[in-house]
C-alpha positions, 0 to 999 in steps of 0.5 A: 357137541364135538367139533366137526372138521370141515373140508372144501367138499363138505363145506361147499355142499353145506353152503349149497344146501343152505342156499336151496333150503333158505332161498338166499344168495350164496354170500348170505348163505356163507355169512349165515353159516359163519354167524351160527358156527362162530367161523370167520368169513376168511376161514370160510373163503378158504373152504369154498370150491371153485363152483361156488366161487364162480357163483359168488362172482356172478352174484357180485357182478349182478349186484355191481359189486364187481365190474366185468371186462368191457363188452362181456355183458350186454347193456340193459 
């Protein structure tokens, strides 16, 4: 099978499709894609557009992987 060249737009669209199709978070979709296509996660990170990076950050904050500036989110 010929190697498909990925650009930011094509890769980000592919990740969006995986998220919708498999109903999984963005981080899982990226890891899933990388595993199946023998791509390093670091390479995938360089191909993500700003929209997906923002969604990844929101997921990380929700999972307490990243902290938010004090006062930017209401305490539960």
